[in-house]
C-alpha positions as a printed Julia matrix, in Angstrom:
198×3 Matrix{Float64}:
 117.97  -63.18  -110.86
 117.92  -60.02  -108.77
 121.0   -57.81  -108.97
 121.61  -55.48  -106.07
 122.74  -52.0   -106.98
 126.13  -51.03  -105.59
 125.62  -48.91  -102.53
 122.02  -49.99  -102.03
 122.84  -51.01   -98.46
 124.69  -47.76   -97.81
 128.25  -47.3    -96.66
 128.71  -49.12   -93.33
 131.27  -46.5    -92.29
 128.8   -43.7    -92.93
 127.25  -42.6    -89.66
 123.99  -40.79   -88.92
 126.02  -37.62   -88.34
 127.48  -37.91   -91.85
 124.03  -38.29   -93.36
 122.78  -35.32   -91.35
 125.71  -33.2    -92.56
 124.97  -34.18   -96.16
 121.3   -33.24   -95.73
 122.25  -29.89   -94.18
 124.63  -29.09   -97.03
 121.93  -30.04   -99.56
 119.43  -27.82   -97.7
 121.87  -24.92   -97.82
 122.36  -25.36  -101.59
 118.58  -25.41  -101.99
 118.32  -22.23   -99.9
 120.91  -20.58  -102.17
 118.85  -21.51  -105.23
 115.73  -20.17  -103.52
 117.63  -16.97  -102.67
 118.5   -16.42  -106.33
 114.88  -16.96  -107.39
 113.52  -14.67  -104.65
 116.14  -12.01  -105.41
 115.2   -12.05  -109.09
 111.5   -11.78  -108.22
 112.1    -8.88  -105.8
 114.32   -7.09  -108.33
 111.8    -7.55  -111.13
 108.96   -6.3   -108.94
 111.02   -3.27  -107.87
 111.9    -2.53  -111.52
 108.24   -2.71  -112.58
 106.91   -0.61  -109.67
 109.66    2.02  -109.91
 109.26    2.24  -113.69
 105.53    2.82  -113.32
 106.12    5.46  -110.62
 108.8     7.18  -112.72
 106.47    7.31  -115.74
 103.78    8.92  -113.56
 106.26   11.47  -112.21
 107.52   12.24  -115.73
 103.96   13.07  -116.83
 103.95   15.99  -114.36
 107.45   17.36  -115.04
 108.79   19.33  -117.98
 112.2    20.52  -119.02
 112.49   24.28  -119.69
 115.28   26.69  -120.55
 116.22   29.09  -117.75
 118.61   32.05  -117.7
 120.76   32.8   -114.67
 120.33   36.32  -113.31
 123.07   36.29  -110.67
 126.42   34.8   -109.74
 126.91   31.22  -108.65
 127.18   30.56  -104.92
 127.29   27.37  -102.88
 124.53   26.01  -100.67
 125.59   23.81   -97.78
 123.77   20.48   -97.49
 121.64   19.55   -94.51
 124.09   16.86   -93.31
 127.67   17.76   -92.28
 129.11   15.2    -94.73
 127.12   16.54   -97.71
 129.12   18.43  -100.31
 128.08   22.05  -101.02
 125.83   22.44  -104.08
 126.41   25.24  -106.62
 123.27   27.38  -106.98
 122.33   30.58  -108.78
 119.22   32.72  -109.18
 117.53   32.0   -112.5
 114.4    33.01  -114.37
 112.23   30.98  -116.75
 108.77   30.68  -118.24
 106.61   27.65  -117.56
 104.34   25.95  -120.09
 101.65   28.56  -119.35
 104.2    31.37  -120.1
 104.26   32.56  -116.5
 107.62   33.96  -115.37
 109.35   32.32  -112.4
 112.5    33.43  -110.57
 114.13   31.14  -108.05
 117.54   30.05  -106.81
 118.21   26.66  -108.37
 121.08   24.16  -108.57
 123.36   24.86  -111.54
 126.54   23.34  -112.97
 129.7    24.57  -111.26
 131.23   27.78  -112.71
 127.94   28.88  -114.31
 128.13   32.6   -115.07
 125.47   35.31  -114.92
 123.34   35.31  -118.09
 124.01   31.69  -119.09
 121.19   29.38  -120.13
 120.6    26.15  -118.29
 118.13   23.29  -118.6
 115.73   23.02  -115.68
 113.02   20.58  -114.66
 109.75   22.12  -113.46
 106.5    20.68  -112.1
 102.95   21.36  -113.29
 102.94   24.71  -111.45
 106.22   25.75  -113.09
 108.28   25.48  -109.9
 111.8    24.09  -110.07
 112.07   20.42  -109.17
 114.29   17.41  -109.77
 114.43   15.31  -112.92
 112.23   12.2   -112.99
 114.09    9.01  -112.05
 116.08    7.64  -114.97
 116.43    4.03  -116.1
 119.91    3.76  -114.55
 118.59    4.85  -111.14
 115.65    2.46  -111.39
 117.92   -0.42  -112.43
 120.4     0.26  -109.62
 117.58    0.34  -107.07
 116.1    -2.92  -108.4
 119.5    -4.65  -108.37
 120.17   -3.42  -104.83
 116.82   -4.69  -103.54
 117.16   -8.03  -105.32
 120.72   -8.52  -104.09
 119.71   -7.56  -100.56
 116.87  -10.08  -100.56
 119.15  -12.85  -101.85
 121.89  -12.02   -99.35
 119.4   -11.99   -96.48
 118.1   -15.46   -97.34
 121.62  -16.87   -97.81
 122.85  -15.38   -94.53
 119.83  -16.64   -92.59
 120.11  -20.13   -94.1
 123.87  -20.16   -93.49
 123.42  -19.22   -89.84
 120.79  -21.94   -89.3
 122.87  -24.6    -91.08
 126.01  -23.59   -89.19
 124.19  -23.83   -85.85
 122.82  -27.26   -86.76
 126.28  -28.43   -87.89
 127.77  -27.33   -84.57
 125.15  -29.41   -82.74
 125.81  -32.42   -85.0
 129.58  -32.08   -84.53
 129.21  -31.88   -80.74
 126.99  -34.98   -80.64
 129.31  -36.82   -83.01
 132.33  -35.93   -80.86
 130.61  -37.22   -77.73
 129.62  -40.44   -79.52
 133.18  -40.98   -80.78
 134.58  -40.38   -77.29
 132.12  -42.86   -75.76
 132.82  -45.53   -78.38
 136.57  -45.02   -78.16
 136.47  -45.32   -74.36
 134.85  -48.77   -74.7
 137.14  -50.0    -77.52
 140.54  -48.44   -76.81
 141.53  -50.43   -73.66
 141.04  -53.79   -75.41
 142.61  -52.59   -78.66
 145.67  -51.06   -76.96
 146.05  -53.68   -74.2
 145.68  -51.04   -71.51
 143.78  -52.21   -68.43
 140.45  -50.68   -67.62
 140.0   -49.24   -64.13
 139.2   -52.12   -61.73
 140.44  -54.81   -64.16
 143.22  -57.27   -63.13
 145.8   -58.5    -65.54
 144.28  -62.0    -65.45
 140.8   -60.77   -66.44
 139.66  -61.24   -70.0
């Protein structure tokens, strides 16, 4: 004897618009899952590439001890909103024992004659420190989050537009069906119908 599963025929009150809405919501959830996967892949790729680049940069930079030979002043940044950077003239020897003198960024309130740690390139010129793990991680997280957010926002906009279309069609269908049912259900006469008409 064949037993029919409950719900095998579907809910008779469930309309095509309801099924379309359910499919759109499922598609959006799938897009969110895809966004997480893509964001993780982008973040991992950014972490790997930036780590490799940072290791290459670190191979060509060294930390040396420098001595300030003047008072600390402040250098204004290129953009109006940039905070002034404390700088001072300093002298140091590179790995080939050549002497260099240059105005370099220093901690605030550094006095004349103080020693500071300085990053230099292969030619012994002052440069910035190689990117650290925290900077690389922050960049990877930002890129991964941005990729995920972009996918979610795009999917949300498409689903929302489709839902608006479905809702508009559903509203028109309800209005049409109600116009054909309501006069008989309420007893109100249709236009052109006499009271003796069935």
